[in-house]
N, C-alpha and C positions, 0 to 999 in steps of 0.2 A: 727408537721406540715406536711400537705400533700405535697409531692414532685412530680414533673413532670420532667422527663428527655426528652429533646427536641432536634430534629435535623431537618434541612431543606435541600432541594436541590434547586438550582437556575439556571437561564438561563445564568448567567455569574458571574463576581466577584464584580461588582460595581452597587449598586442601584442608584447612582448618574447619571449613564448613562442609566437609565431606565430598568435595569435588574430586573427580577421578581422572586418570589418564585414559584416553580413548584411542590413541594412535602413537606408535613409536617408530621413528625412522633413524637408521644408523648407516653411515658410510665409512668404509675402512680406507685408511691411507697408510701405505708403507713406503718409506724412502721418498716421501713427497710425491707419490703417485697414487691415484685412485685405483684400487685393485679390482673393482667390480664386485667385491664380496660385501654384500649389504645385509642388514637385518631390518625387516619391516613387518609390522603387524597392526591390525585394528583390534580393538579390545571392547568387549561388552561391559559398560560401566555399571549396569544394573541400577540405573537411576536416571532421572531426567537431566537434560542439558539446558543451560541458560540460553535465552534467546540471543544474547550478545555473542556467545561462543559459536552458536550455529551460523550466525552471519559471517564469522571469521573463516570457519573451515567447511561449512556446508553439510556437516554430518548430523544425523538425528538419532534419537534413541531407537526408532524403528529400523533404521539402516544398520545399526550396530547390534541388534538383538540376537543375531545368529553368530556373532563373532565370539572367539574364546574369551574367557575371563582372564584377568591378570595372573591369577595363580597358575593358569595353564600355560602361560607363555614366559613366566618368570625365569625358569631354568635356562631356556634358550637365550633370553636377553642377558642374563648374568654371564653366561659362557662367552657371549660376544664382547662384552665391555670389560670383563675382569682383567686387571693388570695393564690396561691400555691407558694412554692419555686421551681423555674424553673432552672434546671441544664443543662448547655449547654457547649460543648467543643469549646473553642474560641468564647465566647458569643458575643463579639462585631460584628462579622460577621453576625450571624443569627438575632440578635436583630436589627441591622441596616436594614436588609431586611424587617423584620416584621414591624418595625416602618414606613418604606417607604410604605408598603402595607396599613397600617392603614391610612396614610395620603391621600391615593387615594380613600378611602371610602366616600360615600355621607355624612356620619356623623362619623368623626374620633373618636375612643374611647380613644385617647391619645397615649401614648407610653408604651412599655412593662414594663419599670421600674416603671410606675405608677399603673400598673395592677397586678404585682406580684413581688416577690423577685427574683433577678437574681443571680445565683451562677455560676461562670466560673470554670469548672473543669480543664481547662488547667492551669489557674493561681494556682489552688490548687495543681496540679501535679508538677508544677515548684517549688513550695515551698517544697513539699515532696521530690523531686528528682532533686535538682539543678544541672545544668551542664549536664543533660542527655536528651536524646530525649524523648519527652512527647506527641507524636502524639497518636491517638487512637490505631493504630496498635502496636506501641512501648509499650504502657501500657498493651495491651493484652498479649504480650510476657512476660512482667515483672510480671504480676499477674497470668499467666497461664490460660488465658481465651481463649476459642476456637473461633476464628473468621474466620475459614476456608471457611465459606459460603460467606465471604465478597469479592467476586471477583470484584464487582462493588459497588459503594456507593449507599445506599438506606436509606431514612430518618428513616423509622421504624426500619430496621435492625440495623442501626447505633445507634439509641436511645436505643434499647435493649442491645446492646453490651456496650454502655456507662453506662447504669444503673448498669451492673455487675461490670464494672471497678470502678465506683464511690463507690459502696458498698464495694468492696475489698479494695479500697484506704482509705476509712474512717472508716472501722470497721472490716475487716477481712473476710467478706462473699465473696465467689467466685462463687457460683452457686446457683440458686434458681429454684425449680421446679414449673411449672405452670400447671401441669397435674391436671385434675379435680379430679382424684382419689388419688392424693398424694400431701400433703403440706409439705413434708420433705425438710428441709433446710440443704444444705451441707456447712460445714465450713472448713477452712484450719486447718492444724495441730497446728498452733500457738494458735488458739482459742478453741481447743478441751479440754474437761475436763480430767484431769489426776489425778487418784486416787492413794494414797499411799498404799503400800502393807499392808495387815492386820497384818503381823508378824514383823512390823518395831519396833525399839526400841523407848521408850517414849522420847519425846523431852525434852531437858534440859530447866529448867526455871531459867533465870538469873534475880535476883532481884536487884534493885537499892540500893547502899550503903547509909548510913546516910548522908555522904558528898554530894552525888549526889542529894538526895532528898532536902537538904538545898539549893543547888545551883539552883535547879528547882524552889523552892519557891521564891528565890531572883529574878530570871528571870521573873516569873509571876508578882511580885510586880512592877518591872521596866516597864513591858508592860502595867499594869493597870494604873500606874501613867501617862504614856505617852498618853494612850487612854482615860482615864477618865471613864472606865467601869471595872466591875469585869469580869475576864476571864471565859470562859465556863469551862475550866479545873478546876478552883477553885470552881465554882458552882457545878460541878459534885462531887468533893471531899466532899463538905459540905453536899450535898444531901445524900451521902453514910454514912457519920458520923451521920446525923440526923436519917437516917433509921435504 
């Protein structure tokens, strides 16, 4: 499945109070590789920003005054995420804001959960690391991912960092090159191929005893009686004998 890692920045914390999305950043992953095909836009919220929000992302109403409104970028955003698995850290926050933005459109497309599959990477991290801090910065430290450029929050930068965190957390990949001249993928030591020395001693072959083979056949018979089908193991044995 095509995956999209998403992050937003907003004017405040509560869409119920009329706060709006001011930045959307999306990073595409296909086959566990960053494709370099991203979606990024700033948005004019047509309202003031909370001081606390400005301290987080550094964006002001004046800076955003010449950017397009959400209604002008909605179609492009929907085309990018529709049908994908969308990965978001603390998904209810971003999804709540995006659903609110959809509700303000002249023709609402519905809600995010109807348009794509939502995966909350924060929930995943809490399952993998119970009782530990699982903020994006904490996960970067845990998986050795460089986030030194993250002095302020930015939707596209955070989406790129989250993509690397997600890949490391779910499969061991910790860094991906997007250079046009290089498609080399770096993996951590745990996933590297380790080859045995050429001069090693032959491995010992331990064969089952007659008693162990009889017990195995008895177990297969019990399983077949319970399930009402012939086990794959016995089918394999029969095919070898017939061959």
